[in-house]
TILUM-68489 format. One record per residue: residue in three letters; x, y, z of N, C-alpha, C, O in turn. Coordinates in steps of 0.05 Angstrom, whole numbers, padded with zeros to 5 digits. Each point is the difference from the previous one (the first is absolute). Layout:
<rs>
{r ala,{X,Y,Z},{X,Y,Z},{X,Y,Z},{X,Y,Z}}
...
</rs>
This chain:
<rs>
{r met,{01546,01804,01575},{00001,-00013,00026},{00028,00003,00012},{00020,-00002,-00015}}
{r pro,{-00018,00007,00041},{00027,00003,00012},{00016,-00026,-00002},{-00010,-00022,00002}}
{r asn,{00036,00026,-00008},{00018,-00023,-00002},{00026,00004,00015},{00019,-00016,-00003}}
{r leu,{-00017,00037,00019},{00024,00006,00015},{-00007,00009,00028},{-00013,00020,00004}}
{r ala,{00022,-00036,00016},{-00004,00007,00028},{00025,00015,00010},{00022,-00011,-00002}}
{r val,{-00026,00035,00012},{00023,00017,00008},{-00002,00005,00030},{-00020,00009,00010}}
{r phe,{00041,-00016,00005},{00000,00002,00029},{00019,00022,00010},{00023,00002,-00009}}
{r asp,{-00033,00014,00028},{00018,00013,00018},{00012,-00022,00017},{-00011,-00022,00001}}
{r leu,{00034,00027,00012},{00012,-00022,00016},{-00007,00002,00030},{-00014,-00017,00010}}
{r gly,{00024,00038,00003},{-00005,00003,00029},{-00030,00005,00005},{-00011,00019,-00011}}
{r gly,{-00001,-00036,00028},{-00028,00004,00005},{-00019,-00016,-00018},{-00024,-00001,00004}}
{r val,{00036,-00013,-00024},{-00016,-00016,-00018},{00013,-00028,-00003},{-00013,-00020,00006}}
{r val,{00038,00019,-00014},{00015,-00025,-00004},{00016,-00007,00025},{00000,-00023,00009}}
{r val,{00013,00042,00003},{00017,-00004,00024},{-00010,00017,00023},{-00009,00023,-00005}}
{r arg,{00011,-00034,00029},{-00007,00016,00024},{00023,00018,00007},{00024,-00008,-00002}}
{r ile,{-00030,00032,00010},{00021,00019,00007},{-00008,00014,00027},{-00023,00000,00008}}
{r cys,{00043,00011,00005},{-00005,00017,00023},{-00014,00025,-00009},{00007,00011,-00021}}
{r arg,{-00026,-00001,00037},{-00015,00024,-00008},{00010,00024,00015},{-00008,00023,-00007}}
{r thr,{00024,-00026,00028},{00010,00022,00015},{00029,-00004,00007},{00010,-00022,-00001}}
{r trp,{00004,00045,00007},{00028,-00002,00009},{00002,-00016,00025},{00019,-00016,00003}}
{r gln,{-00037,00019,00016},{00001,-00015,00025},{-00003,-00030,-00006},{00015,-00016,00012}}
{r glu,{-00033,00008,-00029},{-00003,-00028,-00007},{00026,-00012,-00012},{00008,-00022,00007}}
{r ala,{00005,00038,-00024},{00025,-00009,-00013},{00023,-00001,00020},{00016,-00019,-00001}}
{r cys,{-00015,00038,00020},{00020,-00001,00021},{-00003,-00026,00016},{00020,-00013,00006}}
{r asn,{-00045,00007,00002},{-00005,-00024,00015},{00008,-00025,-00016},{00012,-00019,00012}}
{r ala,{-00018,00018,-00038},{00007,-00022,-00016},{00031,-00004,-00003},{00010,-00022,-00002}}
{r ala,{00004,00045,00003},{00029,-00001,-00003},{00014,-00003,00027},{00025,-00005,00000}}
{r gly,{-00039,00007,00022},{00012,-00002,00026},{00015,00025,00008},{00019,00000,00015}}
{r ile,{-00027,00023,-00027},{00012,00026,00006},{-00019,00015,00018},{-00024,00001,-00004}}
{r thr,{00036,00012,00025},{-00017,00015,00019},{-00014,00023,-00014},{00012,00016,-00015}}
{r his,{-00038,-00015,00019},{-00016,00021,-00012},{00002,00025,00017},{-00005,-00001,00024}}
{r ile,{00012,00024,-00037},{00003,00025,00014},{-00021,00019,-00011},{00003,00010,-00022}}
{r pro,{-00025,-00005,00037},{-00022,00016,-00010},{00008,00028,-00011},{-00010,00009,-00020}}
{r gln,{00028,00004,00035},{00008,00027,-00009},{00016,-00001,-00026},{-00001,00019,-00016}}
{r ala,{00014,-00041,00010},{00014,-00003,-00025},{-00020,-00004,-00023},{00002,00013,-00021}}
{r glu,{-00022,-00030,00026},{-00021,-00005,-00020},{-00015,00026,-00007},{-00008,00004,-00023}}
{r ala,{00004,00013,00043},{-00014,00025,-00005},{00014,00017,-00020},{-00013,00016,-00014}}
{r arg,{00039,-00019,00012},{00016,00016,-00019},{-00005,-00009,-00029},{00008,00014,-00019}}
{r leu,{-00020,-00037,00016},{-00005,-00010,-00027},{-00024,00014,-00013},{-00003,-00001,-00025}}
{r asp,{-00012,00015,00040},{-00023,00016,-00010},{00010,00027,-00010},{-00005,00020,00013}}
{r ser,{00020,-00021,-00035},{00012,00025,-00010},{00002,-00001,-00031},{00001,-00022,-00011}}
{r pro,{00000,00045,-00002},{00003,00001,-00029},{00027,-00013,-00009},{00001,-00012,-00021}}
{r arg,{00019,00014,00038},{00026,-00013,-00007},{-00003,-00030,-00002},{00011,-00012,-00019}}
{r lys,{-00026,00000,00037},{-00004,-00029,-00002},{-00016,-00008,-00025},{00007,-00019,-00013}}
{r val,{-00027,00035,00007},{-00017,-00005,-00024},{00018,00001,-00025},{-00002,-00017,-00018}}
{r glu,{00019,00037,00016},{00017,00003,-00023},{00021,-00022,-00001},{00006,-00011,-00022}}
{r leu,{00005,00003,00045},{00020,-00021,00001},{-00012,-00026,-00009},{00013,-00016,-00015}}
{r leu,{-00037,00010,00024},{-00014,-00025,-00008},{-00005,00000,-00030},{00004,-00020,-00014}}
{r arg,{-00014,00043,00003},{-00006,00002,-00028},{00025,-00005,-00017},{00000,-00016,-00019}}
{r ala,{00022,00028,00027},{00025,-00003,-00015},{00011,-00028,00001},{00010,-00011,-00019}}
{r his,{-00014,-00002,00042},{00009,-00028,00003},{-00017,-00018,-00018},{00010,-00017,-00014}}
{r gln,{-00036,00021,00014},{-00018,-00017,-00016},{00003,00005,-00029},{-00006,-00017,-00017}}
{r cys,{00015,00041,00009},{00004,00006,-00028},{00028,-00008,-00010},{00006,00003,-00023}}
{r gly,{00010,-00014,00041},{00027,-00008,-00007},{00020,00023,-00002},{00022,-00004,-00011}}
{r glu,{-00029,00027,00021},{00018,00023,-00001},{00020,00000,00023},{00021,00013,-00002}}
{r val,{-00027,-00028,00023},{00017,-00002,00024},{00005,-00030,00005},{-00018,-00016,00001}}
{r glu,{00044,00009,00002},{00007,-00027,00006},{-00009,-00007,00028},{-00003,00017,00017}}
{r ser,{-00001,-00043,-00012},{-00011,-00009,00025},{00018,00009,00024},{-00010,00009,00020}}
{r glu,{00036,-00012,-00023},{00018,00007,00022},{-00001,00030,00006},{00001,00008,00024}}
{r asp,{-00005,00008,-00044},{-00003,00029,00004},{-00027,00006,00013},{-00002,00018,00016}}
{r tyr,{-00018,-00034,-00023},{-00026,00004,00012},{00001,-00007,00030},{-00011,00015,00016}}
{r phe,{00024,-00037,-00009},{00003,-00008,00028},{00014,00022,00016},{-00008,00007,00022}}
{r ala,{00030,00004,-00034},{00015,00021,00013},{-00017,00025,00003},{00001,00013,00021}}
{r gly,{-00016,-00006,-00042},{-00017,00024,00002},{-00022,-00003,00020},{-00006,00019,00014}}
{r leu,{-00006,-00043,-00012},{-00021,-00004,00019},{00011,00000,00028},{-00013,00010,00019}}
{r ala,{00037,-00021,-00015},{00012,00000,00026},{00006,00028,00010},{-00004,00007,00023}}
{r glu,{00013,00010,-00042},{00005,00028,00007},{-00026,00014,00008},{00000,00016,00018}}
{r leu,{-00022,-00022,-00032},{-00026,00012,00006},{-00010,-00010,00027},{-00011,00015,00016}}
{r leu,{00014,-00041,-00011},{-00010,-00012,00025},{00016,00010,00024},{-00011,00004,00022}}
{r ala,{00037,-00001,-00025},{00019,00010,00020},{00006,-00021,00022},{00022,00000,00011}}
{r asp,{-00040,-00018,-00005},{00004,-00019,00022},{00006,-00029,-00010},{00001,-00018,00016}}
{r his,{00002,00015,-00042},{00006,-00026,-00011},{00024,00002,-00019},{00003,00020,-00014}}
{r thr,{00013,-00041,00013},{00023,-00001,-00019},{-00010,-00009,-00027},{-00022,-00011,-00003}}
{r ala,{00039,00014,-00017},{-00007,-00009,-00027},{-00003,-00031,00000},{-00017,-00010,-00014}}
{r asp,{00034,-00004,00030},{-00002,-00029,00001},{-00027,-00008,00012},{-00012,-00020,-00009}}
{r glu,{00003,00035,00029},{-00027,-00006,00012},{-00022,00005,-00020},{-00019,-00016,-00001}}
{r val,{00021,00037,-00013},{-00020,00007,-00021},{-00001,-00023,-00021},{-00021,-00008,-00009}}
{r arg,{00045,-00001,00001},{00001,-00022,-00019},{-00014,-00025,00011},{-00015,-00013,-00015}}
{r ser,{00020,00007,00040},{-00013,-00023,00012},{-00030,00002,00001},{-00015,-00019,-00006}}
{r val,{00005,00043,00013},{-00029,00005,00000},{-00011,-00002,-00028},{-00021,-00012,-00004}}
{r his,{00035,00023,-00015},{-00009,-00001,-00028},{-00001,-00029,-00010},{-00019,-00007,-00015}}
{r thr,{00039,-00009,00023},{00000,-00028,-00009},{-00023,-00016,00012},{-00010,-00018,-00012}}
{r ala,{00003,00026,00037},{-00022,-00015,00014},{-00028,00008,-00010},{-00019,-00012,00008}}
{r trp,{00018,00032,-00026},{-00026,00011,-00009},{-00017,-00021,-00014},{-00024,-00001,00003}}
{r ile,{00037,-00017,-00019},{-00015,-00020,-00014},{-00003,-00025,00018},{00020,-00011,00009}}
{r leu,{-00044,00002,-00005},{-00006,-00021,00019},{-00006,-00027,-00012},{-00001,-00020,00014}}
{r gly,{-00001,00019,-00040},{-00005,-00026,-00013},{-00026,00000,-00017},{-00015,00020,00000}}
{r asp,{00011,-00041,-00015},{-00023,-00002,-00018},{-00026,-00001,00015},{-00002,-00012,00022}}
{r tyr,{-00019,00024,-00034},{-00027,-00005,00010},{-00008,-00029,-00006},{00007,-00010,-00021}}
{r pro,{-00020,-00003,00040},{-00009,-00028,-00005},{-00017,-00002,-00025},{-00018,00017,-00004}}
{r gly,{00024,-00036,-00012},{-00017,-00006,-00023},{00008,00015,-00026},{-00011,-00007,-00021}}
{r met,{00028,00027,00023},{00006,00016,-00024},{00015,-00016,-00021},{-00005,00003,-00024}}
{r thr,{00023,-00021,00032},{00014,-00016,-00020},{-00019,-00018,-00015},{00002,-00002,-00025}}
{r ser,{-00021,-00010,00038},{-00020,-00017,-00013},{-00018,00016,-00018},{-00007,-00009,-00022}}
{r val,{00000,00034,00030},{-00017,00017,-00017},{00015,00007,-00026},{-00012,-00001,-00021}}
{r ile,{00037,00008,00024},{00016,00007,-00024},{00002,-00024,-00019},{-00003,00003,-00024}}
{r asp,{00007,-00027,00035},{00001,-00024,-00016},{-00027,-00004,-00014},{-00001,-00008,-00024}}
{r arg,{-00021,00013,00038},{-00027,-00004,-00011},{-00004,00020,-00023},{-00012,-00007,-00020}}
{r ile,{00021,00031,00023},{-00002,00021,-00021},{00014,-00009,-00025},{-00010,00002,-00022}}
{r his,{00034,-00013,00025},{00016,-00009,-00023},{-00015,-00024,-00013},{-00001,-00002,-00025}}
{r his,{-00009,-00016,00041},{-00014,-00023,-00010},{-00024,00008,-00017},{-00008,-00014,-00019}}
{r ala,{-00004,00037,00026},{-00024,00010,-00015},{00008,00014,-00026},{-00017,00008,-00015}}
{r gly,{00044,-00006,00010},{00009,00012,-00024},{00006,00030,00001},{00005,00013,-00020}}
{r met,{-00007,-00002,00044},{00006,00028,00004},{00030,00004,00007},{00013,-00018,00010}}
{r arg,{-00003,00042,-00016},{00027,00008,00008},{-00001,00014,00027},{-00022,00009,00008}}
{r thr,{00044,-00008,00006},{00002,00014,00025},{00023,00020,-00001},{00021,-00004,-00014}}
{r ala,{-00024,00026,00028},{00021,00021,00002},{-00002,00013,00027},{-00020,-00002,00014}}
{r cys,{00041,00017,-00007},{-00002,00017,00023},{00007,00029,-00008},{00016,00004,-00018}}
{r leu,{-00027,00015,00033},{00006,00028,-00004},{00002,00011,00028},{-00021,00005,00013}}
{r ser,{00045,00000,-00003},{00004,00005,00028},{00017,00025,00005},{00020,00004,-00013}}
{r asn,{-00028,00012,00033},{00018,00020,00011},{00018,-00014,00020},{-00009,-00009,00021}}
{r thr,{00035,00007,-00027},{00019,-00014,00017},{00027,00011,-00003},{00003,00023,-00009}}
{r asn,{00018,-00038,00015},{00027,00010,-00001},{00019,-00024,-00005},{-00009,-00023,00002}}
{r ala,{00034,00029,-00008},{00019,-00021,-00007},{00004,-00020,00022},{00002,-00024,-00004}}
{r his,{-00001,00034,00029},{00005,-00018,00023},{-00023,-00020,00004},{00005,-00024,00003}}
{r his,{-00029,00034,-00004},{-00023,-00018,00003},{-00003,-00018,-00025},{-00009,-00023,00002}}
{r trp,{00015,00033,-00025},{-00002,-00015,-00025},{00017,-00025,00002},{-00008,-00022,-00009}}
{r glu,{00032,00024,00020},{00018,-00023,00003},{-00012,-00020,00020},{00001,-00024,-00004}}
{r gln,{-00012,00035,00026},{-00012,-00018,00020},{-00024,-00016,-00011},{-00004,-00022,00008}}
{r leu,{-00010,00034,-00027},{-00024,-00013,-00011},{00006,-00026,-00015},{-00017,-00016,-00004}}
{r asp,{00043,00012,-00003},{00007,-00025,-00013},{-00005,-00024,00018},{-00002,-00023,-00010}}
{r ser,{00000,00027,00036},{-00006,-00022,00018},{-00030,-00006,00002},{-00008,-00019,00014}}
{r ser,{-00008,00035,-00027},{-00029,-00003,00001},{-00009,-00019,-00023},{00005,00005,-00023}}
{r glu,{-00017,-00027,00031},{-00009,-00020,-00020},{-00021,00013,-00019},{00000,-00005,-00024}}
{r ala,{-00019,00020,00036},{-00021,00012,-00016},{00012,00020,-00020},{-00008,00001,-00023}}
{r phe,{00027,00015,00032},{00013,00020,-00017},{00014,-00014,-00024},{-00002,00009,-00022}}
{r arg,{00016,-00031,00028},{00014,-00014,-00021},{-00019,-00011,-00021},{00008,-00005,-00023}}
{r arg,{-00033,00000,00031},{-00020,-00011,-00019},{-00009,00022,-00020},{-00008,-00007,-00023}}
{r ile,{00010,00032,00030},{-00010,00022,-00017},{00017,00002,-00025},{00025,00000,00001}}
{r gln,{-00038,00001,-00024},{00015,-00002,-00026},{00014,00026,-00008},{00023,-00001,-00009}}
{r val,{-00037,00023,00012},{00011,00026,-00009},{00002,00019,00024},{-00020,00004,00014}}
{r arg,{00044,00007,-00009},{00004,00015,00025},{00009,00028,-00007},{00021,00004,-00012}}
{r his,{-00036,00015,00022},{00006,00029,-00004},{00000,00014,00027},{-00018,-00005,00016}}
{r ala,{00038,00021,-00011},{00003,00013,00026},{00008,00029,-00003},{00013,00008,-00020}}
{r ser,{-00021,00008,00039},{00005,00029,-00001},{00029,00008,-00002},{00007,00018,-00015}}
{r his,{00011,-00033,00030},{00028,00008,00000},{00014,-00006,-00027},{00021,00012,-00006}}
{r val,{-00033,-00029,-00010},{00010,-00006,-00027},{-00012,00019,-00020},{00013,00010,-00018}}
{r met,{-00039,-00004,00021},{-00014,00017,-00019},{00004,00030,00005},{-00003,00016,-00018}}
{r gly,{00012,-00009,00042},{00004,00028,00006},{-00026,00016,00004},{-00001,00024,-00002}}
{r leu,{-00020,-00039,00008},{-00027,00012,00004},{-00013,-00014,00024},{00006,-00024,00006}}
{r val,{-00025,00037,00007},{-00014,-00012,00023},{-00030,00004,-00004},{-00009,00020,-00010}}
{r lys,{-00006,-00041,00019},{-00029,00003,00002},{-00006,00021,00021},{00014,00001,00020}}
{r pro,{-00035,00015,-00023},{-00021,-00002,-00020},{00004,00018,-00025},{-00019,00007,-00013}}
{r asp,{00044,00000,00007},{00005,00015,-00024},{-00009,-00016,-00024},{00009,-00023,-00005}}
{r gln,{-00028,00034,-00011},{-00011,-00016,-00022},{00021,-00006,-00022},{-00005,-00019,-00016}}
{r arg,{00027,00033,00016},{00021,-00007,-00019},{00011,-00028,00005},{00009,-00013,-00019}}
{r met,{-00010,00004,00044},{00010,-00026,00006},{-00018,-00022,-00012},{00009,-00020,-00011}}
{r tyr,{-00035,00025,00012},{-00019,-00019,-00011},{00003,-00001,-00031},{-00001,-00021,-00012}}
{r arg,{00004,00045,00000},{00003,00001,-00029},{00026,-00013,-00009},{00001,-00013,-00020}}
{r ala,{00021,00017,00036},{00025,-00013,-00007},{-00002,-00030,00002},{00012,-00015,-00016}}
{r phe,{-00027,00006,00035},{-00005,-00029,00003},{-00015,-00011,-00025},{00007,-00021,-00010}}
{r glu,{-00027,00035,00001},{-00014,-00008,-00024},{00018,-00003,-00024},{-00001,-00019,-00015}}
{r val,{00019,00039,00012},{00019,-00001,-00023},{00019,-00024,00003},{00005,-00014,-00020}}
{r ala,{00005,00010,00044},{00019,-00022,00005},{-00012,-00027,-00004},{00014,-00018,-00010}}
{r thr,{-00039,00015,00017},{-00013,-00027,-00002},{-00017,-00004,-00025},{-00007,-00022,-00007}}
{r gly,{00001,00044,-00007},{-00017,-00002,-00023},{-00029,-00005,00007},{-00016,-00008,-00017}}
{r ala,{00009,00012,00042},{-00028,-00005,00010},{-00017,00025,-00004},{00008,00022,00006}}
{r ala,{-00032,-00026,-00016},{-00020,00022,-00001},{-00013,00002,00028},{-00002,-00020,00014}}
{r pro,{-00008,00044,-00007},{-00012,00004,00026},{-00022,-00020,00007},{-00001,-00010,00022}}
{r gln,{-00016,00004,-00042},{-00023,-00018,00006},{00009,-00029,00004},{-00016,-00017,00009}}
{r glu,{00041,00011,-00016},{00010,-00028,00003},{00011,-00005,00028},{00007,-00022,00007}}
{r ile,{-00005,00043,00009},{00013,-00001,00026},{-00020,-00002,00023},{-00020,00015,00000}}
{r val,{00026,-00032,00019},{-00013,00002,00027},{00022,00005,00020},{00018,-00016,00003}}
{r phe,{-00020,00039,00011},{00021,00009,00017},{-00009,-00002,00029},{-00022,00007,00007}}
{r phe,{00041,-00016,00010},{-00006,-00004,00029},{00019,00017,00017},{00025,-00003,-00003}}
{r asp,{-00035,00020,00020},{00016,00017,00017},{-00014,00005,00026},{-00025,-00001,00001}}
{r asp,{00040,00005,00020},{-00013,00005,00027},{-00003,00030,00006},{-00011,00006,00021}}
{r leu,{00020,00011,-00038},{-00002,00029,00005},{-00020,00013,-00019},{00001,-00004,-00024}}
{r ala,{-00020,00018,00036},{-00022,00012,-00015},{00009,00019,-00022},{-00011,00000,-00022}}
{r glu,{00032,00016,00028},{00010,00019,-00020},{00011,-00014,-00025},{-00002,00010,-00022}}
{r asn,{00014,-00033,00026},{00011,-00015,-00023},{-00022,-00013,-00016},{00002,-00002,-00025}}
{r ile,{-00023,-00007,00038},{-00024,-00011,-00014},{-00013,00022,-00016},{-00008,-00004,-00023}}
{r ser,{00005,00028,00034},{-00013,00022,-00014},{00015,00008,-00025},{-00012,00005,-00021}}
{r ala,{00039,-00005,00023},{00017,00007,-00023},{-00003,-00021,-00022},{-00001,00006,-00023}}
{r ala,{00000,-00031,00031},{-00002,-00022,-00019},{-00027,00002,-00015},{-00001,-00003,-00024}}
{r arg,{-00020,00008,00039},{-00027,00003,-00013},{-00001,00024,-00018},{-00013,00000,-00021}}
{r ala,{00027,00022,00028},{00002,00023,-00017},{00014,-00006,-00026},{-00005,00013,-00021}}
{r cys,{00022,-00033,00021},{00014,-00009,-00024},{-00016,-00021,-00016},{00009,-00009,-00021}}
{r gly,{-00033,00003,00031},{-00017,-00019,-00014},{00005,-00029,00008},{-00011,-00018,-00013}}
{r trp,{00027,00013,00034},{00005,-00027,00009},{-00024,-00010,00017},{-00013,00015,00014}}
{r asn,{00008,-00041,-00015},{-00016,-00013,00020},{00016,-00002,00026},{00023,-00009,-00001}}
{r ala,{-00033,00018,00023},{00016,00001,00024},{-00016,-00010,00024},{-00024,00006,00003}}
{r val,{00037,-00020,00015},{-00012,-00012,00024},{00015,00009,00024},{00024,-00004,00003}}
{r his,{-00038,00017,00016},{00013,00010,00025},{00001,-00023,00020},{-00021,-00010,00008}}
{r ile,{00045,00003,-00001},{00005,-00022,00019},{00001,00009,00028},{00013,00021,00006}}
{r asp,{-00025,-00035,00012},{00002,00005,00029},{00024,-00016,00010},{-00002,-00025,00002}}
{r his,{00024,00038,00005},{00024,-00014,00008},{-00003,-00016,00026},{00017,-00017,00006}}
{r thr,{-00037,00024,00009},{-00004,-00014,00026},{-00016,-00027,-00003},{-00002,-00015,00018}}
{r gly,{-00008,00011,-00042},{-00017,-00024,-00005},{00014,-00021,-00016},{00025,00000,-00003}}
{r asp,{-00040,-00018,-00009},{00010,-00022,-00016},{00004,00011,-00029},{-00019,00001,-00015}}
{r thr,{00043,00007,00009},{00005,00013,-00026},{-00003,-00019,-00023},{-00010,00008,-00021}}
{r ala,{00017,-00033,00025},{-00003,-00020,-00021},{-00030,-00003,-00008},{-00006,-00001,-00024}}
{r ala,{-00011,-00001,00044},{-00029,-00002,-00006},{-00010,00025,-00014},{-00017,-00002,-00017}}
{r gln,{00027,00025,00025},{-00009,00025,-00012},{00009,00002,-00029},{-00015,00010,-00017}}
{r val,{00039,-00020,00011},{00009,00000,-00028},{-00018,-00018,-00017},{-00008,00008,-00022}}
{r leu,{00002,-00032,00031},{-00017,-00018,-00015},{-00028,00013,-00004},{-00011,-00002,-00022}}
{r ser,{00001,00014,00043},{-00027,00013,-00003},{00001,00023,-00020},{-00018,00003,-00016}}
{r gly,{00040,00012,00016},{00003,00022,-00018},{00002,-00009,-00029},{-00012,00012,-00018}}
{r leu,{00026,-00034,00013},{00003,-00011,-00027},{-00027,-00010,-00010},{-00007,00004,-00023}}
{r arg,{-00008,-00017,00041},{-00026,-00009,-00008},{-00019,00023,-00007},{-00015,-00001,-00019}}
{r ala,{00016,00022,00036},{-00017,00023,-00004},{00005,00013,-00027},{-00018,00012,-00012}}
{r his,{00043,-00013,00003},{00007,00013,-00026},{00000,-00020,-00023},{00009,00006,-00022}}
{r gly,{-00020,-00030,00027},{-00003,-00020,-00022},{00025,-00013,-00009},{00001,-00012,-00022}}
{r ala,{00020,00014,00038},{00026,-00012,-00008},{00002,-00029,00009},{00016,-00015,-00012}}
{r leu,{-00031,00007,00032},{00001,-00028,00009},{-00029,-00009,00004},{-00018,00016,00006}}
{r ala,{00013,-00041,-00011},{-00026,-00012,00004},{-00005,-00005,00030},{-00022,-00010,00007}}
</rs>
């Protein structure tokens, strides 16, 4: 029977901006469409991967992204990046408490970066999570199956003991390929209710 609930963070536990324009608006930075268009490039993909793997420091990432955008300064990029996290999804703190009360452990497995990781300390739901694993610390990113296997080693959890929640289909597919129970979350809906439903479906909660 599953005894470990594992959460992605953005789109499951915390609300995040889904587009550069949305984050610019949240930060109070003027959105420049031609600048955003430059983000659709292999250089941006590699820069993001390196940042999430901990290979590039956040300040270097901001500078690199500003250079790519051309119309924004590194300070503006930092402000947009800071505004990306919008706060906890309603009900997630209570759901995590309920999971603990049922005798299950909780963990997170997230593609993130050092800058956002520090910000997450202000999230009540995040602080409730018992075991925290992140890409910038592990040096791996989902959906690379090595990240899932490294998590198993670090936690001592067997695949069948895990129920994993993520809002990206490719991460769910990779988890299932590793033998994990996995639930695809709709980030536009009630994520707390979806987590409870997923746990019940896998026999982890009554």
